[in-house]
N, C-alpha and C positions, 0 to 999 in steps of 0.2 A: 458485300459484308453487311451484317445486321447493325442496327444502331445500339449504342450504349445507353443504359438507363441514366436518368438525370442524377445529380449528386445526392439530392435528398432521398431518393429511392434507395441508393446504395447505403447511405447512413442508416436509414430505417431498417434495412436488412441486417446490417451489422449489429444494431441495437437489439433486434429480435433474436439474433443468434446469441448475443451476450446474455439476455434475460432468460431465454428458453432452453438453450443448449448448454451453455456454460453454467448458468444458474448459481445457486448458493448451496452450501453444505449444511451439516448438522448444526454448526454454530452460527449459521446465518451469514457467514463470510463468503465472498466470491470463491468458487472452486478453482484450484490451481491448474488442473488438467495437465497439459504437457509441460508446464512451468510458466513463469511469468517473466519478469525482468531478468532474473537469474536463470539462465537457460538450463543449468544442471540440477536444480533442486529436486525435480521429480525423478530424474534418472539416478541421482545419487542418494535417494532416500533409503535404499535397501529393499524397497518393495514398490517398484514403478507402477504396476497395474493398480494396486490399491490406492497409491497416492494420486494417480490420475483420476480415479473414480471418486475418492473421498477426501483428498487433501484440500486445504483451504488456504488462501493467500491474504494476509493482512495488507500487504503492499497493494495488490490489485483492488482490494476493497477501498483503500484510501484513494486510489486513482479514480475508481468509479464514483465515489461520493463527491469528488471534485468535478468530474466531467459530466455526469448525468444531468445536473441542473442546466448546464450550458446547452446540451442537446435538447432538453425539455423546452427551453426558450425557442430553439430553432423549430421544434415541432409545433409550438403554439403559433409561430409566425406562418407556418404552413397550414394552419387550421386543422392539425392532427391532434385532436383532444384525447384520442384513445392512447396513443403512444406517450403523450405528455403526462397523462394520468398514471400510466404504468411507471414511468421514470420518477415521478414525484413520490409514489408509494415505495419504490425500490430505494430511493435516496433516504427517505425517512427511516426505513428499516436498517439499511446498511450503516447509517450514522450511529444508531444505537449499538449495533453489534461491534462496530469499529471501536467505539469508546470503551466497550467491555475489555478490549485487549490492551488498553493503556494502563500500565501498572509500574510503580517504582520509577517514574520519570521517563518511560519509553513504551513504544509499541513493540510487540513481538514481531516475528517475521512471517511465520506460516505454521500450519498444522500439517505434518507429514506422517506417513505410515512406514514404520521400520520393518526390517526383515522378520521380526517376531509377530508382526501384525498389530503392534502397539501404536497408538497415536502419540506423536512427539510434538510438544509445544516448542517449535524450533525458534531460536533467537530470543527466548525468554530471559536469558541471563547475560546478553550482550547487546550493545547498541548497534543495530543495523542501520546504516545510512539509508538504505532503500525504503524500508517501511516507514521510518521516522521522517524522512524528507517529504514523502508524499502524504503522510499522515497530517502534516502541517498545512497542506494546500486547501483542504475544504474550509470554507468560511466559518470562523468562530466555533470550531469543533472543541478545542481545549478551553478550560477555564483558566483565568490568570494564575491560579495556584498550580495547576497542572503544567502550564507552560514554564513557570518558574522552576518546577521540579526537573523538567527536561533540561533547561539551561544549566542548572546547578550540576546535574549529572554529567553533562558534556564538559563543563569547566573543571570538574574534579576527577575526570577519568584520565589517567596518564596516557599520553601519546595519541589521544583521540583527535585533538586539535593540532593542526600544523599551520605554518604560514600560508599554505595553499588551500586550507579548508579542512574538512573532516577526512580522517583516514578511512580507508575501506576496512570493514570488519567482516569476519566470516568464519566458516568452519575450517579447522585445521585438517580434518579428515571427513570423509563422507559420514554424516550423521554423528560425528564424534564431538569432542569438546570444542567450544568456540572461544575465541579470544581476540583482543585487539592486536593487530599486527603492525607495529611501527615500521615505517619505511615503505609501506605499500604505496602504489600509485594512487593519487587522489582522483576520485571519480568526479570530474568537473560537472557533468550533467546533473548528478545528484546534488552537488553543492549548489548549483543554480536553483534547483527546486527547493532546497533547504533554505537558502537566503530569501527566496521569494516568499516562502511560507512564513518565515520569521517576520518579514516586512509587514505582513497582514496583521501581525500581533503586536507591532511595535508600541502601540499606545497602551497595551495591556501589561507589558513587561516592565521590569525595573528600568528606569531611565538610562542607566549605564549600558544596558543591552540595546535599548532602542537607538 
């Protein structure tokens, strides 16, 4: 049997695939491709081929802005200045585009293509735990005022907060209306990311929230 490549070689291959094959879309966000955390977004968009090609994920963009700097540090330790430079440039660009999606106290979820070939700003009108939890993880992305607007939105949205954390929010039908669904199972992994993200901002927020 042949030998396996070392771990860094595999990480580098994954990053090259992410940067070159997945890439970014028209808005500069990471393309959604076959979907991201939510497995059904591309398939349920109403136009799977177009969403696979042109859809973009705010969630994955937030995750990339958080992870890329860590991989950059690894590349520098390996003496790989080429990959480190690419990741630094990508992070700078993605931070800017991610911030463009923060409006009215929240990040949207994704850009999908519907059956009519129209681009849909999905999750613009509802708080999605996925994109907002991971949007908090990149260091110092939000200003204190933006953070406070998110906290106020969460506090004032009925049924969004439960004793176990954030309720899951999502579509009632494929590409249809979205709403908060009281009583849904709380997504613990997303709440963990959300709490970790808030912890990074504790000194910026109102002392009551910290």
